[in-house]
C-alpha positions as CSV (number, residue, x, y, z in Angstrom):
1,M,26.0,5.4,1.0
2,D,25.7,3.1,4.0
3,F,22.5,1.3,4.9
4,K,21.6,-0.5,8.3
5,I,19.5,-3.5,8.0
6,S,17.4,-4.9,10.6
7,K,14.2,-6.7,11.6
8,M,11.0,-4.8,10.9
9,S,8.8,-4.3,14.0
10,I,5.2,-2.9,14.2
11,E,6.6,0.4,15.2
12,D,8.6,0.6,11.8
13,L,5.6,-0.4,9.9
14,K,3.6,2.3,11.7
15,S,6.2,4.9,11.0
16,I,5.5,4.2,7.1
17,K,1.9,3.9,7.1
18,N,1.0,7.3,5.6
19,I,3.6,6.9,2.8
20,L,3.3,3.4,2.3
21,T,1.5,3.4,-1.1
22,T,2.7,6.8,-2.0
23,D,6.7,6.6,-1.4
24,F,6.9,2.8,-1.9
25,D,4.5,0.7,-4.1
26,N,0.7,-0.1,-3.5
27,F,1.2,-4.1,-3.8
28,W,1.2,-4.3,0.1
29,S,-1.2,-2.9,2.3
30,F,-0.6,-2.0,5.7
31,D,-3.2,-4.5,7.2
32,I,-1.3,-7.3,5.1
33,L,2.1,-6.2,6.4
34,E,0.8,-6.1,9.8
35,E,-0.4,-10.0,9.5
36,E,3.0,-10.9,8.2
37,L,4.8,-9.3,11.1
38,E,2.6,-11.3,13.3
39,C,3.2,-14.5,11.6
40,S,5.6,-17.0,12.8
41,N,6.5,-18.2,9.3
42,S,7.3,-14.7,8.1
43,Y,10.6,-12.9,8.4
44,V,10.6,-8.9,7.3
45,I,13.5,-6.6,7.0
46,V,14.0,-3.0,6.9
47,A,16.9,-1.0,5.4
48,R,17.5,2.4,6.8
49,D,19.6,5.4,5.6
50,I,22.1,7.4,7.5
51,N,19.2,9.4,8.8
52,N,17.5,6.2,10.3
53,T,14.7,6.7,7.7
54,I,13.1,3.4,6.2
55,V,14.1,3.4,2.5
56,G,13.2,-0.4,2.0
57,F,11.9,-3.6,2.9
58,A,12.0,-7.2,2.1
59,G,10.3,-10.3,3.3
60,I,10.0,-14.0,3.0
61,K,7.6,-16.7,4.3
62,V,9.2,-19.8,5.4
63,I,7.6,-23.2,4.6
64,L,9.4,-26.2,5.9
65,D,12.7,-26.2,4.2
66,E,11.6,-23.6,1.3
67,A,10.9,-19.8,1.3
68,D,9.0,-17.4,-0.9
69,I,9.9,-14.0,-1.2
70,M,7.0,-12.0,-0.8
71,N,8.2,-8.7,-1.6
72,I,11.3,-6.5,-2.0
73,V,10.3,-2.9,-2.0
74,V,12.6,0.4,-2.2
75,K,11.5,4.0,-1.6
76,K,10.7,5.4,-5.0
77,D,13.5,8.5,-4.5
78,F,16.2,5.5,-3.6
79,R,15.7,3.2,-6.2
80,N,18.9,2.6,-8.3
81,C,21.3,3.0,-5.4
82,G,21.6,-0.8,-4.6
83,I,19.3,-1.0,-1.8
84,G,17.4,-4.0,-3.6
85,A,20.3,-5.8,-3.7
86,I,21.4,-5.3,-0.3
87,L,18.0,-6.3,0.9
88,L,18.1,-9.6,-1.2
89,K,21.5,-10.5,0.0
90,N,20.3,-10.3,3.5
91,I,17.1,-12.1,3.0
92,I,19.4,-14.9,1.3
93,K,21.6,-14.8,4.2
94,K,18.7,-15.4,6.6
95,A,17.3,-18.2,4.6
96,R,20.8,-19.9,4.9
97,E,20.6,-19.3,8.7
98,L,17.6,-20.9,8.6
99,E,18.7,-24.0,6.6
100,I,16.4,-23.2,3.6
101,K,17.2,-25.3,0.6
102,K,15.1,-23.3,-1.8
103,I,13.9,-19.8,-2.2
104,Y,10.8,-19.0,-4.6
105,L,9.7,-15.9,-6.1
106,E,7.7,-14.6,-8.8
107,V,8.2,-11.2,-10.8
108,N,6.3,-9.3,-13.2
109,D,7.7,-10.0,-16.7
110,T,7.8,-6.2,-17.2
111,N,10.0,-5.4,-14.2
112,L,13.5,-5.9,-16.1
113,P,15.4,-4.3,-13.1
114,A,14.0,-6.7,-10.7
115,I,14.5,-9.8,-13.2
116,N,18.2,-8.5,-13.8
117,L,18.8,-8.4,-10.0
118,Y,17.5,-11.9,-9.6
119,K,19.7,-13.2,-12.3
120,K,22.6,-11.5,-10.6
121,F,22.1,-13.5,-7.5
122,N,21.6,-16.7,-9.5
123,F,17.9,-17.3,-9.5
124,K,16.8,-19.3,-12.4
125,Q,13.5,-19.1,-14.5
126,I,11.5,-22.2,-13.7
127,G,7.9,-21.2,-15.0
128,I,5.3,-18.6,-16.2
129,R,1.9,-17.6,-14.6
130,K,-0.1,-16.2,-17.5
131,K,-1.8,-12.9,-16.8
132,Y,-0.6,-13.1,-13.1
133,Y,-0.4,-9.3,-13.0
134,G,-3.3,-8.3,-14.9
135,N,-2.2,-8.4,-18.5
136,N,1.2,-9.0,-17.6
137,N,2.7,-12.5,-17.0
138,G,4.4,-13.3,-13.7
139,I,8.0,-15.2,-14.4
140,L,8.5,-17.9,-11.5
141,M,12.1,-18.0,-10.4
142,D,13.9,-19.9,-7.8
143,L,17.5,-20.3,-6.3
144,S,19.0,-23.4,-4.7
145,L,21.0,-23.0,-1.7
146,E,22.3,-26.5,-1.8
147,Q,24.5,-26.1,-4.5
148,K,27.5,-24.9,-2.8
149,R,27.2,-28.1,-0.4
150,T,26.8,-30.3,-3.6
151,L,29.8,-28.8,-5.1
152,I,31.9,-29.2,-2.1
153,T,31.0,-32.8,-1.6
154,S,31.5,-33.5,-5.3
155,A,35.0,-31.9,-5.0
156,L,35.7,-34.0,-2.2
157,F,34.8,-37.2,-3.9
158,K,36.9,-36.4,-6.8
159,T,39.9,-36.0,-4.7
160,F,39.7,-39.3,-3.1
Protein backbone atom coordinates (compact mmCIF):
# COMPACT_ATOMS: atom_id res chain seq x y z
CA MET A 1 0.00 0.00 0.00
CA ASP A 2 1.28 3.46 -0.88
CA PHE A 3 1.13 6.34 1.55
CA LYS A 4 1.62 10.03 0.83
CA ILE A 5 3.57 12.10 3.36
CA SER A 6 3.02 15.84 3.75
CA LYS A 7 3.34 18.56 6.33
CA MET A 8 0.32 18.67 8.65
CA SER A 9 -1.92 21.71 8.29
CA ILE A 10 -4.54 23.12 10.63
CA GLU A 11 -7.16 21.80 8.17
CA ASP A 12 -5.62 18.30 8.49
CA LEU A 13 -5.83 18.51 12.25
CA LYS A 14 -9.45 19.72 12.12
CA SER A 15 -10.32 16.79 9.85
CA ILE A 16 -9.26 14.28 12.54
CA LYS A 17 -10.43 16.27 15.58
CA ASN A 18 -13.49 14.09 16.28
CA ILE A 19 -11.57 10.81 15.97
CA LEU A 20 -8.26 11.90 17.50
CA THR A 21 -8.71 10.09 20.82
CA THR A 22 -10.79 7.16 19.55
CA ASP A 23 -9.03 6.17 16.31
CA PHE A 24 -5.48 7.21 17.22
CA ASP A 25 -4.29 7.54 20.84
CA ASN A 26 -5.26 9.85 23.65
CA PHE A 27 -1.73 11.15 24.33
CA TRP A 28 -2.16 14.33 22.31
CA SER A 29 -5.21 16.54 22.48
CA PHE A 30 -6.41 18.73 19.63
CA ASP A 31 -5.31 21.86 21.53
CA ILE A 32 -1.77 20.59 22.11
CA LEU A 33 -1.38 19.56 18.47
CA GLU A 34 -2.75 22.92 17.35
CA GLU A 35 -0.13 24.69 19.49
CA GLU A 36 2.61 22.55 17.97
CA LEU A 37 1.45 23.37 14.44
CA GLU A 38 1.69 27.07 15.29
CA CYS A 39 5.15 26.70 16.87
CA SER A 40 8.02 27.59 14.55
CA ASN A 41 10.29 24.98 16.19
CA SER A 42 7.88 22.10 15.55
CA TYR A 43 7.50 20.05 12.39
CA VAL A 44 4.52 17.68 12.08
CA ILE A 45 3.81 15.38 9.14
CA VAL A 46 0.84 13.22 8.15
CA ALA A 47 0.56 9.97 6.23
CA ARG A 48 -2.42 9.55 3.90
CA ASP A 49 -3.70 6.41 2.24
CA ILE A 50 -4.87 6.16 -1.38
CA ASN A 51 -8.27 7.60 -0.35
CA ASN A 52 -6.51 10.69 1.05
CA THR A 53 -7.49 9.65 4.59
CA ILE A 54 -5.03 10.57 7.34
CA VAL A 55 -3.75 7.30 8.78
CA GLY A 56 -0.87 8.58 10.91
CA PHE A 57 1.16 11.56 12.01
CA ALA A 58 4.51 12.31 13.58
CA GLY A 59 6.24 15.36 14.94
CA ILE A 60 9.57 16.69 16.08
CA LYS A 61 10.53 19.73 18.09
CA VAL A 62 13.82 21.33 17.03
CA ILE A 63 16.11 22.94 19.59
CA LEU A 64 19.28 24.34 18.00
CA ASP A 65 20.98 21.31 16.38
CA GLU A 66 18.94 18.67 18.23
CA ALA A 67 15.41 17.38 17.86
CA ASP A 68 12.95 15.53 20.08
CA ILE A 69 10.43 13.19 18.54
CA MET A 70 7.21 14.34 20.13
CA ASN A 71 5.02 11.59 18.72
CA ILE A 72 4.53 8.95 16.09
CA VAL A 73 0.89 7.91 15.98
CA VAL A 74 -0.81 5.49 13.60
CA LYS A 75 -4.55 5.07 13.28
CA LYS A 76 -5.51 1.89 15.14
CA ASP A 77 -6.99 0.20 12.05
CA PHE A 78 -3.73 0.77 10.12
CA ARG A 79 -1.17 -0.43 12.65
CA ASN A 80 1.37 -3.08 11.59
CA CYS A 81 1.28 -1.84 7.98
CA GLY A 82 4.67 -0.08 8.07
CA ILE A 83 3.24 3.43 8.47
CA GLY A 84 5.22 4.08 11.67
CA ALA A 85 8.44 3.24 9.82
CA ILE A 86 7.49 5.51 6.91
CA LEU A 87 6.76 8.37 9.31
CA LEU A 88 10.00 7.80 11.24
CA LYS A 89 12.03 7.65 8.01
CA ASN A 90 10.53 10.97 6.89
CA ILE A 91 11.12 12.61 10.28
CA ILE A 92 14.78 11.55 10.14
CA LYS A 93 15.03 12.85 6.56
CA LYS A 94 13.64 16.23 7.66
CA ALA A 95 16.06 16.32 10.62
CA ARG A 96 18.97 15.76 8.21
CA GLU A 97 17.69 18.61 5.99
CA LEU A 98 17.64 20.83 9.08
CA GLU A 99 21.24 19.74 9.89
CA ILE A 100 20.15 18.17 13.17
CA LYS A 101 23.00 16.30 14.89
CA LYS A 102 20.95 14.20 17.33
CA ILE A 103 17.38 13.05 17.66
CA TYR A 104 16.00 12.11 21.08
CA LEU A 105 12.84 10.33 22.16
CA GLU A 106 11.29 8.53 25.07
CA VAL A 107 9.11 5.48 24.74
CA ASN A 108 7.02 3.50 27.20
CA ASP A 109 8.99 0.41 28.22
CA THR A 110 5.92 -1.75 27.49
CA ASN A 111 5.63 -0.50 23.88
CA LEU A 112 7.74 -3.25 22.30
CA PRO A 113 6.67 -2.58 18.68
CA ALA A 114 7.86 1.04 18.98
CA ILE A 115 11.09 0.06 20.76
CA ASN A 116 11.86 -2.46 18.03
CA LEU A 117 11.09 0.11 15.33
CA TYR A 118 13.48 2.62 16.89
CA LYS A 119 16.19 -0.03 17.20
CA LYS A 120 15.79 -0.86 13.48
CA PHE A 121 16.57 2.79 12.76
CA ASN A 122 19.68 2.59 15.02
CA PHE A 123 18.32 4.49 18.01
CA LYS A 124 20.28 3.57 21.14
CA GLN A 125 19.03 3.44 24.72
CA ILE A 126 20.70 6.16 26.79
CA GLY A 127 18.67 6.13 29.99
CA ILE A 128 15.46 5.41 31.85
CA ARG A 129 12.88 7.72 33.41
CA LYS A 130 11.33 5.84 36.30
CA LYS A 131 7.52 5.75 36.29
CA TYR A 132 7.40 8.33 33.48
CA TYR A 133 4.25 6.70 32.08
CA GLY A 134 2.34 6.13 35.32
CA ASN A 135 3.61 2.79 36.61
CA ASN A 136 5.73 2.20 33.50
CA ASN A 137 9.21 3.50 32.85
CA GLY A 138 10.17 5.66 29.92
CA ILE A 139 13.17 4.52 27.90
CA LEU A 140 15.29 7.41 26.62
CA MET A 141 16.83 6.82 23.22
CA ASP A 142 18.89 8.83 20.77
CA LEU A 143 20.11 8.68 17.21
CA SER A 144 23.26 10.44 16.09
CA LEU A 145 23.00 11.84 12.58
CA GLU A 146 26.72 12.67 12.49
CA GLN A 147 27.85 9.04 12.35
CA LYS A 148 27.96 8.80 8.56
CA ARG A 149 30.04 11.95 8.25
CA THR A 150 32.42 10.70 10.94
CA LEU A 151 32.78 7.32 9.25
CA ILE A 152 33.37 8.91 5.85
CA THR A 153 35.90 11.35 7.30
CA SER A 154 37.80 8.61 9.15
CA ALA A 155 37.82 6.45 6.01
CA LEU A 156 39.31 9.32 4.03
CA PHE A 157 42.06 9.83 6.56
CA LYS A 158 42.93 6.13 6.48
CA THR A 159 43.30 6.28 2.70
CA PHE A 160 45.95 8.98 2.88
